[in-house]
C-alpha positions in Angstrom: -2.7 -10.1 8.8 0.5 -8.1 8.2 -0.4 -5.0 6.1 2.8 -3.0 6.1 5.4 -1.0 8.1 5.2 2.4 9.7 8.3 4.6 9.3 8.7 7.5 11.6 11.4 9.9 10.6 12.6 13.0 12.6 14.6 15.8 11.1 17.0 17.1 13.7 18.8 20.4 12.7 19.8 23.8 14.0 22.1 26.2 12.2 25.5 27.1 13.7 24.7 29.4 16.7 27.7 28.9 19.0 29.4 32.2 19.6 26.6 34.0 17.8 24.3 35.4 20.5 22.3 33.8 23.2 18.7 35.0 23.6 16.2 35.5 22.0 18.2 34.1 19.0 21.3 32.1 19.3 22.7 29.5 21.7 19.4 29.2 23.6 17.9 27.6 20.5 20.4 24.8 21.1 20.0 24.5 24.8 16.2 24.5 24.5 16.3 21.7 21.9 18.6 19.6 24.0 16.5 19.9 27.2 13.1 19.8 25.7 13.6 17.4 22.7 16.8 15.4 22.5 17.1 14.3 26.1 13.4 13.5 26.5 13.5 11.5 23.3 16.7 9.6 24.4 14.9 8.8 27.6 11.9 7.5 25.8 14.0 5.3 23.4 16.1 3.9 26.2 13.1 3.3 28.4 11.4 1.4 25.6 14.5 -0.7 25.1 14.6 -1.6 28.8 11.0 -2.8 28.4 12.0 -5.0 25.5 10.5 -2.7 22.8 12.8 -1.5 20.0 11.6 2.0 19.1 12.7 1.7 15.4 12.7 5.5 14.8 14.7 7.0 12.0 16.2 10.4 12.5 18.7 12.6 10.8 21.1 14.8 12.8 22.5 17.5 10.6 26.3 17.6 10.6 26.4 21.2 11.7 24.3 20.2 14.7 26.5 17.2 15.5 29.5 19.6 15.6 27.7 21.9 18.1 26.5 19.1 20.4 30.1 17.7 20.5 31.8 21.1 20.9 33.9 21.2 24.1 32.2 24.3 25.3 28.7 23.0 25.0 28.8 20.9 28.2 29.3 24.0 30.3 26.8 26.0 28.3 24.1 23.5 28.9 24.8 23.0 32.6 24.7 26.8 33.1 21.4 27.0 31.1 19.7 24.4 33.4 21.1 26.1 36.5 19.7 29.4 35.3 16.3 27.9 34.6 16.3 26.3 38.1 17.2 29.6 39.7 14.4 31.4 37.7 11.8 28.9 38.8 13.0 29.3 42.4 12.6 33.0 42.1 9.1 32.5 40.7 8.3 30.3 43.7 9.3 33.0 46.1 7.5 35.7 44.3 4.3 33.8 43.7 4.3 32.8 47.4 4.9 36.5 48.5 2.2 37.7 46.2 -0.3 35.1 47.5 -0.8 33.5 44.1 -2.8 30.2 43.5 -1.2 27.2 45.2 -1.1 25.3 41.9 0.8 28.1 40.3 3.4 27.7 43.1 3.4 23.9 42.6 4.3 24.4 39.0 7.4 26.4 39.9 8.6 23.3 41.9 7.6 21.1 38.9 10.0 23.0 36.7 12.8 23.1 39.2 12.7 19.3 39.4 12.3 19.0 35.6 15.4 21.0 34.8 17.4 19.3 37.5 16.4 15.9 35.9 17.5 17.1 32.4 20.8 18.3 33.8 21.4 14.9 35.6 20.3 13.0 32.5 22.8 14.9 30.4 25.7 14.5 32.9 25.2 11.0 34.3 22.9 9.1 32.0 24.4 10.3 28.7 27.9 11.3 29.9 27.5 14.8 28.5 27.4 13.6 24.9 24.0 13.6 23.1 25.7 12.3 19.9 27.4 9.3 21.6 24.0 8.5 23.2 22.3 8.3 19.8 25.2 6.4 18.4 24.8 3.7 21.1 21.1 3.4 20.2 22.0 3.0 16.5 24.7 0.5 17.3 22.1 -1.5 19.3 19.7 -1.5 16.3 17.1 0.6 18.2 17.1 3.6 15.9 18.6 4.6 12.5 20.5 7.9 12.1 20.5 9.6 8.7 22.7 12.4 7.6 21.7 15.8 6.0 23.4 18.5 4.0 26.5 19.6 5.9 25.2 23.1 6.7 21.7 22.5 5.4 22.4 24.2 2.1 19.4 24.4 -0.2 20.8 22.1 -2.8 18.6 22.7 -5.9 19.4 26.4 -6.1 23.2 26.3 -5.4 24.9 27.5 -8.5 27.9 25.3 -8.7 27.7 21.5 -8.7 30.8 21.5 -6.6 28.8 23.2 -3.8 26.2 20.4 -3.9 28.9 17.8 -3.9 30.7 19.5 -1.0 27.5 19.6 1.1 27.1 15.9 0.7 30.7 14.9 0.8 31.3 16.8 4.0 28.1 15.3 5.5 29.3 11.8 4.8 32.8 12.4 6.2 31.3 14.0 9.3 28.8 11.2 9.8 31.7 8.6 9.7 33.6 10.7 12.3 30.6 10.7 14.7 28.9 7.4 14.1 31.7 5.2 12.8 30.0 4.0 9.6 28.6 5.3 6.3 25.1 6.8 6.2 22.6 5.0 4.2 20.0 7.7 4.0 19.8 11.5 3.9 17.3 14.2 4.7 17.7 16.6 1.8 17.5 20.1 3.4 13.9 21.3 3.2 13.2 18.0 1.3 14.3 20.0 -1.7 14.9 18.0 -4.9 15.8 18.8 -8.5 16.1 16.4 -11.4 18.7 16.7 -14.2 17.8 19.3 -16.8 19.3 22.4 -18.5 19.2 24.6 -15.5 19.8 28.3 -15.2 19.6 30.6 -12.2 16.7 33.0 -11.7 19.2 35.8 -11.3 21.4 37.2 -14.0 24.7 36.2 -12.4 27.3 34.9 -14.8 27.8 32.0 -15.5 24.9 30.6 -13.7 22.2 32.4 -15.8 23.3 30.4 -18.9 21.4 27.1 -19.4 23.6 24.1 -18.8 22.8 20.4 -18.1 23.2 19.7 -14.4 23.0 16.3 -12.6 19.9 15.4 -10.7 20.2 15.4 -6.9 19.8 11.6 -6.9 23.0 11.4 -9.0 25.0 13.2 -6.3 23.6 10.9 -3.7 24.5 7.8 -5.7 28.0 9.0 -6.1 28.4 9.0 -2.3 26.6 5.7 -1.9 23.5 7.2 -0.2 20.6 4.9 -0.9 17.5 6.9 0.0 16.0 10.4 0.8 12.8 11.9 2.1 10.3 13.9 0.0 6.8 15.3 0.2 3.6 13.7 -1.1 2.9 16.4 -3.6 6.1 15.5 -5.5 5.1 11.8 -5.4 1.7 12.6 -6.9 3.4 14.3 -9.8 5.9 11.6 -10.5 6.0 9.7 -13.8 7.1 6.2 -14.8 10.5 5.7 -16.4 11.1 2.0 -16.2 11.9 -0.8 -13.8 14.7 -3.0 -12.8 14.4 -6.7 -13.6 16.3 -7.9 -10.6 17.1 -6.8 -7.1 20.8 -6.3 -7.9 19.7 -3.5 -10.2 21.9 -4.7 -13.0 19.2 -5.1 -15.6 16.8 -2.3 -16.5 13.9 -1.9 -18.9 12.4 1.4 -20.0 8.7 1.6 -20.1 8.6 4.2 -22.9 7.5 1.5 -25.3 5.3 -0.4 -22.9 1.5 -0.3 -22.8 -0.4 2.1 -20.6 -2.0 -0.9 -18.8 1.5 -2.1 -17.7 2.4 1.4 -16.6 -0.7 1.7 -14.5 -0.2 -1.7 -13.0 3.3 -1.0 -11.7 3.4 2.8 -11.3 0.5 4.1 -9.3 1.5 7.3 -7.5 0.8 6.8 -3.9 2.7 7.8 -0.7 2.2 4.2 0.5 5.0 2.9 -1.9 8.7 3.6 -2.1 10.4 3.7 -5.5 13.7 4.5 -7.2 14.1 8.0 -8.5 16.0 8.8 -11.7 16.1 11.8 -14.0 15.9 9.7 -17.1 16.1 6.1 -18.4 19.9 6.5 -18.1 19.8 4.9 -14.6 23.5 4.1 -14.8 24.1 7.8 -13.8 22.7 6.9 -10.4 19.4 6.5 -8.6 18.1 6.8 -5.0 14.9 5.6 -3.3 12.3 8.1 -2.2 10.3 7.8 1.0 7.2 10.1 0.9 5.4 11.9 3.6 1.8 10.8 4.0 0.3 14.2 4.2 -3.2 13.5 5.6 -2.0 11.3 8.5 1.0 13.5 9.2 -1.3 16.5 9.8 -2.9 14.6 12.7 0.4 15.4 14.5 1.7 18.4 12.6 -1.2 20.7 12.9 -1.3 22.8 16.1 -5.0 23.7 15.4 -6.5 20.5 14.0 -4.0 18.0 15.3 -3.1 16.5 18.6 -0.8 19.3 19.9 -3.9 21.6 20.1 -5.3 19.5 22.9 -6.6 22.0 25.6 -4.8 20.2 28.5 -1.4 20.3 26.9 1.3 22.9 27.8 0.9 26.1 25.8 4.0 27.0 23.9 3.4 30.7 23.5 2.5 32.1 26.9 5.5 32.6 29.3 6.0 34.3 32.6 7.8 37.5 31.7 10.4 37.5 34.5 11.5 33.8 34.0 10.2 33.0 30.5 8.9 29.7 32.0 5.6 28.3 30.8 2.8 27.8 33.4 -0.3 27.6 31.2 -2.1 25.0 29.1 -3.5 25.5 25.6 -7.0 25.9 27.0 -8.3 27.0 23.5 -6.1 27.5 20.4 -8.2 30.6 19.5 -8.2 32.1 23.0 -6.3 35.3 23.9 -3.3 34.8 26.1 -5.1 36.4 29.1 -7.6 33.6 29.1 -5.2 30.7 29.3 -5.6 28.4 32.4 -2.9 26.8 34.5 -1.2 23.6 33.3 -1.8 20.3 35.1 0.8 17.8 34.2 -1.2 14.9 35.6 -4.1 15.6 33.2 -2.1 14.8 30.1 -1.4 11.0 30.1 -5.0 10.0 29.4 -5.1 12.3 26.4 -1.8 11.0 25.1 -3.1 7.4 25.3 -6.3 8.3 23.5 -4.5 10.2 20.8 -1.8 7.5 20.2 -4.5 4.9 19.9 -6.4 7.1 17.5 -3.2 7.6 15.4 -2.5 3.8 15.4 -6.0 3.2 14.3 -5.5 5.5 11.2 -2.2 3.9 10.4 -3.7 0.4 10.6 -6.8 1.3 8.6 -4.8 3.0 5.8 -2.3 0.1 5.4 -5.1 -2.5 5.6 -7.1 -0.7 2.9 -4.0 -0.6 0.7 -3.3 -4.3 1.2 -6.9 -5.3 0.4 -7.2 -2.9 -2.5 -3.8 -3.4 -4.1 -2.9 -6.9 -2.9 0.5 -5.8 -1.6 1.9 -4.5 1.7 2.6 -0.8 2.0 4.9 1.7 3.6 3.5 4.5 5.6 6.0 7.3 6.3 5.5 10.4 8.4 8.5 12.8 8.6 8.5 15.6 11.1 10.9 18.2 12.6 12.3 16.8 15.8 11.6 20.0 17.6 7.9 19.4 17.3 8.3 16.7 19.9 9.1 18.4 23.2 9.7 22.0 22.2 6.6 23.0 20.3 4.6 20.1 21.7 5.8 19.4 25.2 4.0 16.1 25.5 5.4 14.9 22.1 8.1 12.5 23.4 5.5 10.8 25.5 3.3 10.5 22.5 6.1 8.7 20.7 6.5 6.4 23.7 2.8 5.5 23.6 2.9 5.1 19.8 5.8 2.6 19.9 4.2 0.6 22.7 0.9 0.5 20.9 2.3 -0.6 17.6 4.4 -3.3 19.3 1.1 -5.1 19.9 -0.5 -4.4 16.5 -1.3 -7.5 14.4 -1.2 -5.4 11.2 1.6 -2.9 11.4 5.2 -2.9 12.6 7.5 0.1 13.2 10.6 -0.1 11.0 13.6 2.1 10.3 13.9 3.4 6.8 16.8 1.0 6.0 14.9 -2.0 7.3 11.9 -1.0 5.1 14.2 -0.5 2.1 15.6 -4.0 2.7 12.1 -5.5 3.0 10.5 -3.8 0.0 13.5 -3.8 -2.5 11.6 -1.5 -5.0 12.1 -2.2 -8.7 10.0 0.7 -10.0 11.9 3.7 -11.4 10.2 7.1 -11.6 11.0 10.6 -12.5 10.1 13.3 -10.0 9.5 17.0 -10.4 11.5 19.7 -8.8 10.2 21.0 -5.4 10.4 20.9 -1.7 8.1 20.4 1.4 7.7 24.2 1.7 4.8 26.4 0.8 3.4 25.6 -2.7 5.9 22.6 -2.8 8.4 24.8 -4.7 11.3 27.1 -3.9 9.1 30.1 -3.0 10.1 30.1 0.7 13.8 30.3 -0.1 13.9 32.5 -3.2 11.5 35.4 -3.4 11.6 39.2 -3.5 12.8 39.3 0.2 15.7 36.8 -0.3 16.9 37.3 -3.9 19.8 39.3 -2.6 21.1 36.4 -0.6 21.4 34.2 -3.7 23.2 37.0 -5.6 25.7 36.9 -2.7 26.0 33.1 -2.8 26.5 33.0 -6.5 29.2 35.7 -6.5 31.0 34.0 -3.6 30.9 30.7 -5.5 32.5 32.5 -8.4 35.2 34.1 -6.3 36.0 30.7 -4.6 36.6 29.1 -8.0 39.1 31.9 -8.9 40.8 31.5 -5.5 41.1 27.8 -5.9 42.7 28.2 -9.4 45.3 30.5 -7.8 45.8 28.0 -4.9 46.4 25.2 -7.3 48.9 27.2 -9.3 50.7 28.3 -6.0 51.0 24.7 -4.6 52.2 23.3 -8.0 55.1 25.7 -8.3 58.6 24.2 -8.1 60.2 23.5 -4.8 61.6 26.5 -2.9 62.7 27.2 0.7 59.9 26.8 3.2 57.4 25.7 0.6 55.7 23.1 2.8 55.0 25.6 5.6 53.7 28.2 3.1 51.4 25.7 1.5 50.1 24.7 4.9 49.5 28.3 6.0 47.6 29.1 2.8 45.6 25.9 3.2 44.6 27.0 6.7 43.4 30.4 5.4 41.4 28.9 2.6 39.9 26.1 4.7 38.4 28.7 7.0 37.1 30.6 4.0 35.5 27.5 2.6 33.9 26.9 6.1 32.4 30.4 6.0 31.0 29.9 2.5 29.3 26.6 3.6 27.8 28.4 6.7 26.6 31.1 4.3 24.8 28.6 2.2 22.5 27.4 5.1 18.8 27.5 4.0 17.9 28.6 7.5 18.8 32.2 6.7 16.3 32.5 3.8 13.6 30.6 5.9 13.9 33.0 8.8 13.8 36.0 6.5 10.8 34.8 4.7 8.8 33.8 7.7 9.8 36.9 9.7 10.5 34.8 12.7 14.1 36.0 13.2 14.7 38.2 10.2 17.2 40.6 11.7 19.3 37.8 13.2 19.3 35.8 9.9 20.3 38.9 7.8 23.0 39.7 10.3 24.4 36.2 10.3 24.3 35.9 6.6 26.1 39.2 6.2 28.8 38.2 8.8 29.6 35.0 7.0 29.7 36.8 3.7 32.1 39.4 5.1 34.3 36.9 6.8 34.5 34.8 3.6 35.6 37.7 1.5 38.1 39.0 4.0 39.7 35.6 4.2 39.8 35.5 0.4 41.6 38.9 0.4 44.1 37.6 2.9 44.6 34.4 0.8 45.2 36.5 -2.3 47.8 38.7 -0.6 49.5 35.6 0.8 49.7 34.1 -2.7 51.3 37.3 -4.0 53.8 37.8 -1.1 54.0 34.6 0.9 53.3 36.7 4.0 50.4 37.3 6.4 50.5 40.4 8.7 49.7 40.3 12.4 46.2 41.8 12.1 45.2 39.3 9.4 46.6 36.4 11.5 44.5 37.5 14.5 41.4 37.7 12.3 42.1 34.2 11.0 42.4 32.9 14.6 39.2 34.7 15.7 37.1 33.3 12.8 38.5 29.8 13.4 37.4 30.1 17.1 34.0 31.6 16.3 33.1 29.3 13.4 34.7 25.9 14.0 32.6 23.1 12.6 34.2 20.3 10.4 37.9 20.3 11.5 38.2 17.4 9.0 37.3 19.7 6.0 39.6 19.3 3.1 40.0 21.7 0.1 40.2 18.7 -2.2 36.5 18.1 -1.5 35.8 21.0 -3.8 35.5 18.9 -7.0 
């Protein structure tokens, strides 16, 4: 009766926001995510384990997010956030009582006081103030799988220098080993953006990137760092084309299908999101391949869509309407098309029945889809639904409980099991090799969200900074290779410190979040400001480094600036200049 496995993958990422504002944009993004998403999900996963059910959820945690969650200041930031929310709800309780408001409205203020007190206690006592260690323990117990992501979520296909792509992946692998004590097997490519190998040139006339040159496919970078699989969108899968197949599971023997019959191609290479396959840019598979897991778009939309999907349920907590004084939410969706003034009060006790009905409905669709595939194609399938983690708890308050009900329901299914991505890869061992077009999971499945008339200037900055970094590294190499002289070791170490911070700033500059926020207008001013700050800091540090190379000295003001930037932007203390290769 077994028809296949269901792979739920959650993308967990926030850009570096520590020391860069609080509200409405900044650190509160982080504290909201921890209280509303990460702790509730940890609670669900651990509760399921205590009931004898292994959740088998796969999730990536971006390296830059890992660094923020483990930052020594974050513990106190989060405790203060919870305390402020509790005080705000207490103030609402007093005001609502004095104003003679509805008794249920007053009850909701006490609901939130208790809720934030519980999240604070979970953080301190259940998880010992370490979200990352809590997830590591779950992975070590085999309950979940944690993937990595680009170090700062750089948009890999558009970066001008191959060394930038390699650095994003190398730094991610090293950071993963630091936090989780093992090598990552899978990666969430930032924005699910992929590019095969071809003679690429930039869309902007920036030398030397606007001259066509053959570049490796993204899968070749992954293979170099022993990353076995990545996540992509169904549209790219539908446009994939057959290249060949391995003749054994060791992947030592390969046959190209260029000369094979169309019947054989059709038999083995049907484009469906219900199969995983090896991705290569050409029949030269020795350059490296990686396996693609595809989003099943139709089934994912049942959860993803706020209007057509489950989050639009009228009895669920409304995300948008907040009480102005406290910014606490007291209302339910009521109607996705209704004006805010017509929203009704939220009733937490009304939601569980809806969660049960919706999770059963979702399981029914998963089972039917995989049963159809088994009966039609005579093989078991893989159904994958990737989502942003923030959907579950932040945008959709009831989302973590939906995952609880989903895992419980599937644990009783005779047709479908939940599996981590690595478990599914081990089970399926795909032999098929396909080429895949360039694209992302953004609008139009291309790069439009990240490079357009509103964001072209950011790519001009990125390309010019990559060029400047290459020149600086040449000077650094010449400086460190000079003959011995008095104090050489200290001078080399001081220069390395300056350049390491400059490299850190360039990586933060490359985050795809800035272009996304500019294009969507959701936090445009903040994104443009942050991008400009990192650009300015990078170039000032390069100026300091060049003066240091010429004189062997750093003045007091420059040294203070270095210390300030190191404190303000401090991810990846393990970063090495040698990773720029």
